[in-house]
DSSP file (Angstrom, degrees, kcal/mol; ACC not computed):
  #  RESIDUE AA STRUCTURE BP1 BP2  ACC     N-H-->O    O-->H-N    N-H-->O    O-->H-N    TCO  KAPPA ALPHA  PHI   PSI    X-CA   Y-CA   Z-CA
    1    1 A X              0   0    0      0, 0.0     2,-0.2     0, 0.0     0, 0.0   0.000 360.0 360.0 360.0 116.7  100.7   95.4  102.6
    2    2 A X    >   -     0   0    0      1,-0.1     3,-1.1     2,-0.0     6,-0.1  -0.536 360.0-143.9 -78.6 137.4  102.9   92.8  104.2
    3    3 A X  T 3  S+     0   0    0      1,-0.3    -1,-0.1    -2,-0.2     6,-0.1   0.586 101.3  66.4 -76.4  -4.9  106.1   94.1  105.8
    4    4 A X  T 3  S+     0   0    0      4,-0.1    -1,-0.3     3,-0.0    -2,-0.0   0.637  76.7 108.3 -86.1 -14.2  107.7   90.8  104.6
    5    5 A X  S X  S-     0   0    0     -3,-1.1     3,-1.2     1,-0.1     4,-0.3  -0.357  75.6-131.1 -60.9 142.7  107.2   91.9  100.9
    6    6 A X  T 3  S+     0   0    0      1,-0.2     3,-0.2     2,-0.1     4,-0.2   0.749 108.5  44.7 -70.3 -21.8  110.5   92.8   99.3
    7    7 A X  T 3> S+     0   0    0      1,-0.1     4,-2.5     2,-0.1    -1,-0.2   0.288  81.5 106.6-101.1  10.5  109.0   96.0   98.0
    8    8 A X  H <> S+     0   0    0     -3,-1.2     4,-2.9     1,-0.2     5,-0.2   0.896  78.5  50.2 -61.1 -42.6  107.2   97.1  101.3
    9    9 A X  H  > S+     0   0    0     -4,-0.3     4,-2.3    -3,-0.2    -1,-0.2   0.932 112.7  45.5 -66.2 -42.0  109.6   99.9  102.3
   10   10 A X  H  > S+     0   0    0     -4,-0.2     4,-2.3     2,-0.2    -1,-0.2   0.908 116.6  45.9 -67.0 -41.0  109.4  101.5   98.8
   11   11 A X  H  X S+     0   0    0     -4,-2.5     4,-2.6     2,-0.2    -2,-0.2   0.961 112.7  51.0 -66.3 -49.3  105.6  101.2   98.7
   12   12 A X  H  X S+     0   0    0     -4,-2.9     4,-0.7     1,-0.2    -2,-0.2   0.901 112.3  46.2 -54.0 -48.4  105.3  102.5  102.3
   13   13 A X  H  < S+     0   0    0     -4,-2.3     4,-0.3    -5,-0.2     3,-0.3   0.891 118.0  43.5 -69.1 -39.4  107.5  105.5  101.5
   14   14 A X  H >< S+     0   0    0     -4,-2.3     3,-1.4    -5,-0.2     4,-0.4   0.819  92.6  78.4 -76.0 -32.1  105.6  106.2   98.3
   15   15 A X  H >< S+     0   0    0     -4,-2.6     3,-1.6     1,-0.3    -1,-0.2   0.813  86.8  58.0 -51.7 -41.7  102.0  105.8   99.3
   16   16 A X  T 3< S+     0   0    0     -4,-0.7    -1,-0.3    -3,-0.3    -2,-0.1   0.829 106.4  52.3 -67.0 -24.2  101.7  109.2  101.1
   17   17 A X  T <  S+     0   0    0     -3,-1.4     2,-0.5    -4,-0.3    -1,-0.3   0.540  90.1  92.4 -84.5  -2.7  102.6  110.9   97.9
   18   18 A X  S <  S-     0   0    0     -3,-1.6     2,-0.2    -4,-0.4     4,-0.1  -0.779  81.3-118.5 -98.2 128.0  100.0  109.0   95.8
   19   19 A X        -     0   0    0     -2,-0.5     2,-0.3     2,-0.1    -2,-0.1  -0.450  46.4-102.0 -64.4 125.9   96.5  110.8   95.3
   20   20 A X  S    S+     0   0    0     -2,-0.2    37,-0.1     2,-0.1     2,-0.1  -0.708  91.8  58.0 -97.7 155.9   93.7  108.7   96.8
   21   21 A X        -     0   0    0     35,-0.6    36,-0.3    -2,-0.3     2,-0.2   0.368  69.3-151.4 -85.5 148.0   91.6  107.0   96.1
   22   22 A X  E     -a   57   0A   0     34,-2.7    36,-4.0    -2,-0.1     2,-0.4  -0.584  25.7-131.2 -73.5 147.0   93.8  104.3   94.3
   23   23 A X  E     +a   58   0A   0     -2,-0.2     2,-0.3    34,-0.2    36,-0.2  -0.830  39.2 141.6-108.3 139.0   91.5  102.7   91.7
   24   24 A X  E     -a   59   0A   0     34,-2.3    36,-2.9    -2,-0.4     2,-0.3  -0.888  36.6-111.8-150.8-168.3   90.9   99.2   90.9
   25   25 A X     >  -     0   0    0     -2,-0.3     4,-1.9    34,-0.2     3,-0.5  -0.845  31.3-104.6-126.7 161.7   88.0   96.8   89.8
   26   26 A X  H  > S+     0   0    0     34,-0.4     4,-3.1    -2,-0.3     5,-0.2   0.860 117.6  57.2 -54.6 -40.4   86.1   93.9   91.4
   27   27 A X  H  > S+     0   0    0      1,-0.2     4,-2.0     2,-0.2    -1,-0.2   0.927 109.4  46.5 -67.0 -33.2   87.9   91.3   89.4
   28   28 A X  H  > S+     0   0    0     -3,-0.5     4,-2.2     2,-0.2    -2,-0.2   0.864 112.4  50.0 -67.7 -36.9   91.2   92.6   90.8
   29   29 A X  H  X S+     0   0    0     -4,-1.9     4,-2.5     2,-0.2    -2,-0.2   0.858 109.8  51.3 -67.5 -38.0   89.8   92.7   94.3
   30   30 A X  H  X S+     0   0    0     -4,-3.1     4,-2.2    -5,-0.2    -2,-0.2   0.948 112.5  45.1 -69.2 -40.7   88.6   89.1   94.1
   31   31 A X  H  X S+     0   0    0     -4,-2.0     4,-2.3    -5,-0.2    -2,-0.2   0.913 115.2  47.8 -71.1 -38.2   92.0   87.8   92.9
   32   32 A X  H  X S+     0   0    0     -4,-2.2     4,-3.2     2,-0.2     5,-0.2   0.932 110.7  51.2 -59.9 -48.5   93.8   89.8   95.5
   33   33 A X  H  X S+     0   0    0     -4,-2.5     4,-2.7     1,-0.2    -2,-0.2   0.909 111.3  49.9 -59.4 -44.1   91.3   88.5   98.2
   34   34 A X  H  X S+     0   0    0     -4,-2.2     4,-2.7     2,-0.2    -1,-0.2   0.947 113.2  43.4 -57.6 -51.6   92.0   84.9   97.0
   35   35 A X  H  X S+     0   0    0     -4,-2.3     4,-2.9     2,-0.2     5,-0.5   0.922 114.4  51.3 -67.9 -42.9   95.7   85.2   97.1
   36   36 A X  H  X>S+     0   0    0     -4,-3.2     4,-3.4     1,-0.2     5,-1.1   0.938 111.8  46.8 -51.5 -49.3   95.6   87.0  100.4
   37   37 A X  H  X5S+     0   0    0     -4,-2.7     4,-0.8    -5,-0.2    -2,-0.2   0.903 115.7  45.0 -56.4 -48.4   93.5   84.4  101.9
   38   38 A X  H  <5S+     0   0    0     -4,-2.7    -1,-0.2    -5,-0.2    -2,-0.2   0.810 127.1  27.0 -68.2 -31.6   95.6   81.6  100.5
   39   39 A X  H  <5S+     0   0    0     -4,-2.9    -2,-0.2    -5,-0.2    -3,-0.2   0.740 136.8  19.3-107.8 -24.9   99.0   83.1  101.5
   40   40 A X  H  <5S-     0   0    0     -4,-3.4    -3,-0.2    -5,-0.5     3,-0.2   0.583 100.9-116.1-125.3 -11.6   98.3   85.2  104.4
   41   41 A X    >X< -     0   0    0     -5,-1.1     4,-1.2    -4,-0.8     3,-0.8  -0.213  44.5 -56.8 101.4 172.4   95.0   84.1  105.9
   42   42 A X  H 3> S+     0   0    0      1,-0.2     4,-2.4     2,-0.2     5,-0.2   0.789 123.5  65.6 -61.9 -28.8   91.5   85.8  106.4
   43   43 A X  H 3> S+     0   0    0      1,-0.2     4,-2.4     2,-0.2    -1,-0.2   0.899 102.5  50.0 -65.5 -38.9   92.8   88.9  108.5
   44   44 A X  H <> S+     0   0    0     -3,-0.8     4,-2.4     2,-0.2    -1,-0.2   0.911 110.0  49.0 -70.1 -35.2   94.7   90.0  105.4
   45   45 A X  H  X S+     0   0    0     -4,-1.2     4,-1.9     2,-0.2    -2,-0.2   0.890 112.6  48.9 -61.9 -43.0   91.5   89.7  103.2
   46   46 A X  H  X S+     0   0    0     -4,-2.4     4,-2.5     2,-0.2     5,-0.2   0.921 107.4  54.7 -64.8 -45.5   89.6   91.6  105.9
   47   47 A X  H  X S+     0   0    0     -4,-2.4     4,-2.6     1,-0.2    -2,-0.2   0.955 108.7  48.9 -57.2 -51.8   92.3   94.3  105.9
   48   48 A X  H  X S+     0   0    0     -4,-2.4     4,-1.6     1,-0.2    -1,-0.2   0.893 111.1  49.0 -50.4 -43.5   91.9   94.8  102.0
   49   49 A X  H  X S+     0   0    0     -4,-1.9     4,-2.7     2,-0.2    -1,-0.2   0.825 112.5  49.0 -70.4 -35.7   88.1   95.0  102.4
   50   50 A X  H  X S+     0   0    0     -4,-2.5     4,-2.5     2,-0.2    -2,-0.2   0.891 106.6  55.9 -70.2 -36.6   88.6   97.6  105.2
   51   51 A X  H  <>S+     0   0    0     -4,-2.6     5,-1.4    -5,-0.2     6,-1.0   0.893 111.4  42.6 -61.4 -41.1   91.0   99.5  103.1
   52   52 A X  H ><5S+     0   0    0     -4,-1.6     3,-1.8    -5,-0.2    -2,-0.2   0.936 114.1  52.2 -67.1 -45.9   88.3   99.8  100.3
   53   53 A X  H 3<5S+     0   0    0     -4,-2.7    -2,-0.2     1,-0.3    -1,-0.2   0.841 106.7  54.7 -60.0 -32.0   85.6  100.6  102.9
   54   54 A X  T 3<5S-     0   0    0     -4,-2.5    -1,-0.3    -5,-0.1    -2,-0.2   0.454 116.3-114.5 -78.2  -5.1   87.7  103.3  104.3
   55   55 A X  T < 5S+     0   0    0     -3,-1.8    -3,-0.2     2,-0.3   -34,-0.1   0.389  85.9 112.7  85.2   0.4   88.1  105.0  100.9
   56   56 A X  S   <S+     0   0    0     -5,-1.4   -34,-2.7     1,-0.1   -35,-0.6   0.890  84.2  43.2 -66.7 -34.9   91.9  104.6  100.2
   57   57 A X  E    S-a   22   0A   0     -6,-1.0     2,-0.3   -36,-0.3    -2,-0.3  -0.931  77.8-163.0-109.5 125.8   90.9  102.3   97.4
   58   58 A X  E     -a   23   0A   0    -36,-4.0   -34,-2.3    -2,-0.5     2,-0.5  -0.821  13.2-132.7-104.8 153.0   88.1  103.1   95.0
   59   59 A X  E     -a   24   0A   0     -2,-0.3     2,-0.3   -36,-0.2   -34,-0.2  -0.909  15.1-159.9-107.3 130.8   86.3  100.7   92.6
   60   60 A X        -     0   0    0    -36,-2.9   -34,-0.4    -2,-0.5     2,-0.3  -0.808  22.8-114.0-104.7 150.3   85.6  101.5   89.0
   61   61 A X        -     0   0    0     -2,-0.3     2,-0.3   -36,-0.1   -36,-0.0  -0.595  22.6-147.9 -88.3 141.2   83.0   99.7   86.9
   62   62 A X        +     0   0    0     -2,-0.3     2,-0.3     3,-0.0     3,-0.0  -0.770  23.5 169.9-103.3 147.5   84.1   97.5   83.9
   63   63 A X    >>  -     0   0    0     -2,-0.3     3,-2.0     1,-0.1     4,-0.6  -0.899  51.5 -75.1-149.6-175.1   81.8   97.3   80.9
   64   64 A X  H >> S+     0   0    0      1,-0.3     3,-2.3    -2,-0.3     4,-0.5   0.896 122.4  62.1 -54.1 -45.8   82.0   95.9   77.3
   65   65 A X  H 34 S+     0   0    0      1,-0.3     4,-0.3     2,-0.1    -1,-0.3   0.748 100.7  56.3 -61.2 -14.6   84.3   98.7   75.9
   66   66 A X  H <> S+     0   0    0     -3,-2.0     4,-2.6     1,-0.2     3,-0.4   0.640  82.2  85.8 -88.8 -12.1   86.9   97.6   78.4
   67   67 A X  H <X S+     0   0    0     -3,-2.3     4,-3.2    -4,-0.6     5,-0.3   0.907  85.4  54.7 -57.6 -42.4   87.1   94.0   77.1
   68   68 A X  H  X S+     0   0    0     -4,-0.5     4,-2.1    -3,-0.2    -1,-0.2   0.892 111.4  44.7 -57.1 -39.4   89.6   94.8   74.3
   69   69 A X  H  > S+     0   0    0     -3,-0.4     4,-2.1    -4,-0.3    -1,-0.2   0.920 112.9  49.3 -71.8 -44.6   92.0   96.3   76.8
   70   70 A X  H  X S+     0   0    0     -4,-2.6     4,-2.1     1,-0.2    -2,-0.2   0.952 111.8  50.6 -55.4 -50.9   91.6   93.5   79.3
   71   71 A X  H  X S+     0   0    0     -4,-3.2     4,-2.5    -5,-0.2    -1,-0.2   0.894 106.5  55.1 -54.4 -44.2   92.2   91.0   76.5
   72   72 A X  H  X S+     0   0    0     -4,-2.1     4,-1.0    -5,-0.3    -1,-0.2   0.889 107.7  48.0 -59.6 -39.0   95.2   92.8   75.4
   73   73 A X  H  X S+     0   0    0     -4,-2.1     4,-0.7     2,-0.2     3,-0.4   0.884 111.3  51.6 -66.4 -37.1   96.8   92.6   78.8
   74   74 A X  H >< S+     0   0    0     -4,-2.1     3,-1.4     1,-0.2     6,-0.3   0.924 104.9  55.8 -65.2 -41.2   95.9   88.9   79.0
   75   75 A X  H 3< S+     0   0    0     -4,-2.5    -1,-0.2     1,-0.3    -2,-0.2   0.765 104.6  54.4 -65.6 -24.7   97.6   88.3   75.7
   76   76 A X  H 3< S+     0   0    0     -4,-1.0     2,-0.4    -3,-0.4    -1,-0.3   0.682  88.6  93.6 -76.7 -19.9  100.8   89.8   77.0
   77   77 A X    <X  -     0   0    0     -3,-1.4     4,-2.3    -4,-0.7    -3,-0.0  -0.579  66.8-149.3 -83.0 126.6  100.9   87.5   80.0
   78   78 A X  H  > S+     0   0    0     -2,-0.4     4,-0.6     1,-0.2    -1,-0.2   0.860  96.8  57.4 -62.0 -33.4  102.9   84.4   79.6
   79   79 A X  H >4 S+     0   0    0      1,-0.2     3,-0.6     2,-0.2    -1,-0.2   0.890 111.0  41.7 -59.4 -43.2  100.8   82.5   81.9
   80   80 A X  H >4 S+     0   0    0     -6,-0.3     3,-2.3     1,-0.2    -1,-0.2   0.819 100.1  71.9 -76.1 -29.6   97.7   83.2   79.9
   81   81 A X  H 3< S+     0   0    0     -4,-2.3    -1,-0.2     1,-0.3    -2,-0.2   0.720  85.2  69.0 -55.5 -25.7   99.4   82.6   76.5
   82   82 A X  T << S+     0   0    0     -4,-0.6    -1,-0.3    -3,-0.6     2,-0.3   0.650  92.0  75.0 -71.7 -12.5   99.5   78.8   77.2
   83   83 A X  S <  S-     0   0    0     -3,-2.3     2,-0.7    -4,-0.1    -3,-0.0  -0.674  78.8-132.6 -97.1 148.2   95.8   78.7   76.9
   84   84 A X        -     0   0    0     -2,-0.3     2,-0.2     0, 0.0    -3,-0.1  -0.917  21.3-140.4-100.9 109.4   93.8   78.9   73.8
   85   85 A X        -     0   0    0     -2,-0.7     2,-0.1     1,-0.1    -4,-0.0  -0.500  24.0-114.0 -74.1 137.2   90.9   81.3   74.0
   86   86 A X        -     0   0    0     -2,-0.2     2,-0.4     1,-0.1    -1,-0.1  -0.435  26.2-119.5 -66.8 140.0   87.7   80.1   72.4
   87   87 A X        -     0   0    0     -2,-0.1    -1,-0.1     1,-0.1     2,-0.0  -0.737  30.3-116.0 -79.3 128.2   86.5   82.1   69.3
   88   88 A X              0   0    0     -2,-0.4    -1,-0.1     1,-0.1     0, 0.0  -0.365 360.0 360.0 -59.3 141.1   83.0   83.6   69.8
   89   89 A X              0   0    0     -2,-0.0    -1,-0.1     0, 0.0    -2,-0.0   0.387 360.0 360.0 -92.0 360.0   80.4   82.1   67.4
């Protein structure tokens, strides 16, 4: 968590009251790692992975039953809505 982020103080103040582990999935970790590497460098990516390894962030598995929810979230995104998703045959 960068102390340069506009929400850093609020997040830092709130984090102790949040029950851990915080949950995420590998696709979110991959995207966060890419963005951290691109904008903050490899140390930030290593910090994220250390946070996961330390148990503050837990990973959940995704499966076929989760696809409908993922797709619904994507459809709400204006960035994603510019693309046309192929229809499965």
